[in-house]
C-alpha positions as CSV (number, residue, x, y, z in Angstrom):
1,M,-119.0,-62.6,-241.8
2,K,-117.5,-61.7,-238.5
3,A,-116.5,-65.3,-237.8
4,I,-114.9,-65.6,-241.2
5,T,-112.8,-62.4,-240.5
6,T,-111.7,-63.8,-237.2
7,L,-110.7,-67.1,-238.7
8,T,-108.8,-65.3,-241.4
9,L,-106.9,-63.2,-238.9
10,I,-106.0,-66.3,-236.9
11,G,-104.8,-68.0,-240.1
12,V,-102.6,-65.1,-241.1
13,S,-101.2,-64.8,-237.6
14,S,-100.4,-68.5,-237.6
15,F,-98.7,-68.2,-241.0
16,L,-96.6,-65.2,-239.9
17,F,-95.6,-67.0,-236.7
18,C,-94.5,-70.2,-238.6
19,S,-92.7,-68.2,-241.3
20,C,-90.4,-66.6,-238.7
21,G,-88.2,-69.7,-238.8
22,S,-86.3,-71.3,-235.9
23,D,-85.1,-69.6,-232.8
24,T,-81.6,-69.6,-234.2
25,D,-82.7,-67.1,-236.9
26,L,-83.7,-64.5,-234.3
27,P,-81.3,-61.9,-232.8
28,P,-80.0,-62.7,-229.3
29,P,-81.8,-61.1,-226.4
30,L,-80.4,-58.1,-224.8
31,I,-78.4,-58.4,-221.6
32,G,-80.6,-58.4,-218.5
33,T,-83.9,-59.1,-220.5
34,V,-84.1,-62.9,-220.1
35,Q,-86.8,-63.4,-217.5
36,T,-87.1,-67.2,-217.8
37,S,-83.5,-67.7,-216.5
38,A,-83.5,-64.8,-214.1
39,G,-84.2,-67.0,-211.1
40,P,-81.6,-69.7,-211.8
41,A,-79.0,-67.1,-213.0
42,H,-79.3,-65.0,-209.9
43,A,-79.2,-68.1,-207.7
44,A,-76.0,-69.2,-209.5
45,Y,-74.5,-65.7,-209.0
46,Q,-75.4,-65.8,-205.3
47,K,-73.7,-69.2,-204.9
48,A,-70.5,-67.8,-206.5
49,L,-70.7,-64.7,-204.3
50,A,-71.1,-66.7,-201.2
51,A,-67.9,-68.7,-202.0
52,D,-66.2,-65.5,-202.8
53,Q,-67.1,-63.9,-199.5
54,S,-66.0,-67.0,-197.6
55,G,-62.5,-66.6,-199.1
56,K,-62.8,-69.6,-201.3
57,A,-61.3,-67.9,-204.4
58,K,-60.7,-70.9,-206.6
59,K,-64.2,-72.2,-206.0
60,A,-65.6,-68.7,-206.6
61,V,-63.8,-68.4,-209.9
62,K,-65.2,-71.6,-211.2
63,L,-68.8,-70.7,-210.1
64,Y,-68.6,-67.2,-211.5
65,K,-67.3,-68.6,-214.8
66,A,-70.0,-71.3,-214.9
67,M,-72.7,-68.7,-214.2
68,A,-71.4,-66.3,-216.9
69,D,-71.0,-69.1,-219.5
70,Q,-74.5,-70.5,-218.8
71,Y,-76.4,-67.3,-218.5
72,P,-74.7,-64.8,-220.9
73,T,-77.6,-62.4,-220.9
74,A,-78.5,-62.4,-217.2
75,R,-78.5,-59.2,-215.2
76,D,-75.6,-60.2,-213.0
77,V,-73.4,-61.6,-215.7
78,A,-71.1,-58.6,-216.3
79,Q,-70.4,-58.4,-212.6
80,A,-69.8,-62.1,-212.4
81,R,-67.3,-62.1,-215.3
82,F,-65.6,-59.0,-213.9
83,R,-65.2,-60.5,-210.4
84,Q,-63.9,-63.7,-212.1
85,A,-61.2,-61.6,-213.8
86,Q,-60.3,-59.8,-210.5
87,L,-59.8,-63.1,-208.7
88,H,-57.7,-64.5,-211.5
89,E,-55.6,-61.4,-211.3
90,Q,-55.2,-61.7,-207.5
91,M,-54.1,-65.3,-207.9
92,G,-51.5,-64.3,-210.5
93,D,-53.4,-66.0,-213.4
94,M,-52.9,-63.0,-215.6
95,V,-53.6,-64.6,-219.0
96,E,-56.9,-65.9,-217.6
97,A,-57.7,-62.5,-216.0
98,F,-57.1,-60.8,-219.4
99,E,-59.5,-63.1,-221.1
100,A,-62.2,-62.5,-218.6
101,Y,-61.8,-58.7,-218.7
102,N,-61.8,-58.9,-222.5
103,D,-65.1,-60.8,-222.3
104,V,-66.6,-57.8,-220.3
105,T,-65.3,-55.2,-222.8
106,K,-66.4,-57.2,-225.8
107,R,-69.8,-58.3,-224.8
108,Y,-71.0,-56.0,-222.0
109,Q,-70.2,-52.5,-223.3
110,G,-73.2,-51.0,-221.6
111,S,-72.0,-52.2,-218.2
112,K,-70.8,-49.7,-215.6
113,L,-67.8,-52.0,-215.2
114,Y,-66.8,-51.5,-218.9
115,S,-64.2,-48.7,-218.3
116,Q,-62.6,-50.5,-215.4
117,A,-62.4,-53.8,-217.4
118,L,-60.8,-52.0,-220.3
119,A,-58.2,-50.3,-218.1
120,R,-57.2,-53.6,-216.5
121,E,-57.1,-55.3,-219.9
122,S,-54.7,-52.6,-221.1
123,A,-52.6,-52.8,-218.0
124,I,-52.2,-56.6,-218.3
125,A,-51.3,-56.3,-222.0
126,Q,-48.6,-53.8,-221.0
127,Q,-47.2,-56.2,-218.4
128,A,-47.0,-58.9,-221.1
129,L,-45.0,-56.6,-223.3
130,D,-42.7,-55.8,-220.4
131,G,-42.1,-59.5,-220.0
132,N,-43.7,-59.6,-216.6
133,I,-46.3,-62.2,-217.4
134,K,-45.5,-65.9,-217.6
135,S,-47.3,-68.6,-219.5
136,G,-48.1,-71.3,-217.0
137,F,-48.8,-73.9,-219.7
138,L,-45.3,-73.2,-221.1
139,F,-43.6,-74.0,-217.8
140,G,-43.3,-70.4,-216.7
141,T,-41.7,-69.0,-219.8
142,K,-42.5,-65.6,-221.1
143,L,-45.4,-65.3,-223.5
144,E,-44.5,-66.1,-227.1
145,T,-44.8,-63.5,-229.9
146,K,-48.0,-65.1,-231.2
147,Q,-49.6,-64.9,-227.8
148,M,-48.7,-61.3,-227.2
149,V,-50.0,-60.3,-230.7
150,E,-53.2,-62.2,-230.1
151,M,-53.6,-60.4,-226.7
152,L,-53.1,-57.0,-228.3
153,E,-55.5,-57.8,-231.1
154,K,-58.2,-58.6,-228.6
155,L,-57.5,-55.4,-226.7
156,R,-57.7,-53.5,-230.0
157,D,-60.9,-55.1,-231.2
158,S,-62.7,-54.8,-227.8
159,A,-62.8,-51.0,-228.1
160,P,-61.8,-49.9,-231.6
161,Q,-62.9,-46.3,-231.0
162,A,-61.0,-46.0,-227.7
163,T,-57.4,-44.6,-227.5
164,S,-56.3,-48.1,-226.4
165,A,-57.0,-49.4,-230.0
166,P,-54.3,-47.5,-231.9
167,K,-51.9,-48.0,-229.0
168,A,-52.4,-51.7,-229.1
169,Q,-52.0,-51.8,-232.9
170,F,-48.8,-49.8,-232.6
171,Q,-47.5,-52.2,-229.9
172,I,-48.2,-55.1,-232.3
173,G,-45.8,-53.4,-234.7
174,E,-43.2,-53.0,-231.9
175,V,-43.5,-56.7,-231.0
176,Y,-42.7,-57.7,-234.6
177,Q,-40.0,-55.0,-235.0
178,N,-38.2,-56.2,-231.9
179,K,-38.3,-59.7,-233.3
180,G,-36.8,-58.6,-236.6
181,R,-39.9,-59.5,-238.5
182,A,-39.9,-56.6,-240.9
183,T,-42.9,-57.5,-243.1
184,E,-45.3,-58.0,-240.2
185,S,-44.1,-54.9,-238.4
186,I,-44.5,-52.7,-241.5
187,L,-48.0,-54.0,-242.0
188,A,-48.9,-53.4,-238.4
189,Y,-47.6,-49.8,-238.5
190,R,-49.4,-49.1,-241.8
191,K,-52.7,-50.2,-240.2
192,V,-52.2,-47.6,-237.4
193,V,-51.8,-44.9,-240.0
194,A,-54.6,-46.1,-242.2
195,D,-57.2,-46.8,-239.4
196,W,-56.2,-44.2,-236.8
197,P,-54.4,-41.4,-238.8
198,D,-55.1,-38.8,-236.1
199,S,-53.9,-40.9,-233.2
200,T,-50.8,-40.0,-231.3
201,Q,-49.1,-43.2,-232.5
202,A,-49.7,-42.7,-236.2
203,P,-46.8,-40.3,-236.9
204,E,-44.3,-42.5,-235.2
205,A,-45.7,-45.5,-237.0
206,Q,-45.2,-43.8,-240.4
207,Y,-41.7,-42.8,-239.5
208,R,-40.7,-46.3,-238.3
209,I,-41.8,-47.8,-241.6
210,G,-39.0,-45.9,-243.3
211,V,-36.5,-46.8,-240.6
212,I,-37.3,-50.5,-240.9
213,L,-36.9,-50.4,-244.7
214,I,-33.5,-48.8,-244.4
215,E,-32.5,-51.5,-241.9
216,E,-33.6,-54.2,-244.4
217,A,-31.6,-52.5,-247.1
218,K,-28.5,-52.7,-244.9
219,R,-29.1,-56.4,-244.5
220,G,-29.1,-56.7,-248.2
221,N,-32.8,-57.5,-248.6
222,Q,-33.8,-56.0,-252.0
223,D,-31.4,-53.1,-251.4
224,M,-32.5,-50.7,-254.0
225,G,-36.2,-51.3,-253.7
226,N,-36.2,-51.0,-249.9
227,L,-34.3,-47.7,-250.1
228,D,-36.8,-46.3,-252.6
229,R,-39.7,-47.4,-250.4
230,A,-38.0,-45.9,-247.4
231,R,-37.7,-42.5,-249.1
232,E,-41.4,-42.7,-250.0
233,A,-42.3,-43.5,-246.4
234,F,-40.4,-40.4,-245.1
235,Q,-42.0,-38.3,-247.9
236,D,-45.4,-39.5,-246.9
237,Y,-44.6,-38.6,-243.3
238,L,-43.8,-35.0,-244.3
239,M,-46.9,-34.8,-246.4
240,I,-49.3,-36.2,-243.7
241,Y,-47.6,-34.8,-240.7
242,P,-45.6,-31.8,-241.8
243,N,-45.4,-30.4,-238.3
244,G,-44.7,-33.8,-236.6
245,S,-41.9,-34.2,-234.1
246,R,-40.1,-36.5,-236.5
247,A,-40.3,-34.1,-239.5
248,P,-36.7,-32.8,-239.1
249,A,-35.5,-36.4,-238.8
250,A,-37.5,-37.4,-241.9
251,R,-35.9,-34.6,-243.9
252,N,-32.5,-35.8,-242.8
253,Q,-33.3,-39.3,-243.8
254,I,-34.4,-38.2,-247.3
255,A,-31.2,-36.2,-247.7
256,S,-29.1,-39.2,-246.5
257,L,-30.9,-41.5,-249.0
258,A,-30.2,-39.0,-251.8
259,N,-26.5,-39.1,-251.0
260,Q,-26.6,-42.8,-251.0
261,D,-28.1,-42.7,-254.5
262,V,-25.3,-40.5,-255.7
263,Q,-22.7,-42.8,-254.1
264,R,-24.3,-45.8,-255.7
265,S,-24.0,-44.1,-259.1
266,L,-20.4,-43.3,-258.5
267,D,-19.7,-46.8,-257.5
268,V,-21.3,-48.2,-260.6
269,A,-19.3,-45.7,-262.8
270,D,-16.1,-46.9,-261.1
271,F,-17.0,-50.5,-261.7
272,Y,-17.6,-50.0,-265.4
273,K,-14.4,-48.0,-265.7
274,R,-12.4,-50.9,-264.2
275,K,-14.2,-53.3,-266.6
276,G,-13.2,-51.2,-269.5
277,N,-16.8,-50.2,-270.4
278,H,-16.1,-46.5,-270.7
279,E,-19.4,-45.6,-272.3
280,S,-21.4,-46.9,-269.3
281,A,-18.9,-45.4,-266.9
282,R,-19.3,-42.0,-268.5
283,F,-23.1,-42.3,-268.2
284,Y,-23.0,-42.9,-264.5
285,Y,-20.3,-40.2,-263.8
286,R,-22.6,-37.7,-265.6
287,E,-25.5,-38.9,-263.4
288,V,-23.5,-38.0,-260.4
289,L,-22.7,-34.5,-261.8
290,K,-26.4,-34.0,-262.5
291,K,-27.3,-34.8,-258.9
292,Q,-24.4,-33.1,-257.2
293,G,-23.4,-29.6,-258.2
294,S,-20.5,-29.6,-255.8
295,G,-18.8,-31.5,-253.1
296,P,-16.6,-34.5,-252.8
297,L,-18.8,-36.9,-254.9
298,H,-19.0,-34.2,-257.6
299,D,-15.3,-33.8,-257.7
300,K,-14.7,-37.6,-257.9
301,A,-17.1,-38.0,-260.8
302,Q,-15.5,-35.1,-262.6
303,A,-12.1,-36.7,-262.1
304,G,-13.4,-40.0,-263.3
305,L,-14.7,-38.4,-266.6
306,K,-11.4,-36.7,-267.2
307,S,-9.5,-40.0,-266.7
308,L,-11.6,-41.5,-269.6
309,E,-10.7,-38.7,-272.1
């Protein structure tokens, strides 16, 4: 009976073992827990370190990179990748340095080097925005919009709960805004408000949405619709951030848009008057009088109505 029980347990154990599937179905091992590669990984790290200490920076970079690529869960991997990034930075290879720092912040968040890597990652992204980083494979030209946005997206995603995340997202909006790409800029600013409403960048992002829509209206892009959406953006600002530093400016923008509405109604009334469509002209003159109880526009509308009697 005992033998049967033992055989049964062995069979069940074998079944469970086989049913686990292939190794690719299992979660990856934690950093620093892979014992089988500890020896080769450490040896590879020591080889890179020796080249580094001998002043052979280019060779050290290659060795650090090879070690980190081959042994991504080894104990020395975060330090190897961080040192790779430092050497890239020292040699002026800022794009490569950013990528290496980003690998540290993305994959090795438990490392003691995480905060330093994130700080350097942020600093390099700022240099790119300031136009101080050249793209070597583009013959020394400044980074293109796409490259800068991708860099900021990586910075944002490497630490979504850090203060660097909403800042990076806001800077994406600025990159697009400076290039005159209104749609992408508005979407970027809206993400700041939606995902990080309490960040220091969110109020300014909300305000800029309205400003961009007004600028688009001035360019003649869906004039009426953009002005209506701009008004809504400023109203949303006052609702979400009533005590924000831009609150007075938002109120002024709303008042200005209201005056533009009245002016448009007066212009339409004058147009119909010139065309001899007096009924339509009267309608729009009365619209002006409803919106303006006094002032120059009120007086013009009143004079326009009298001229139709």
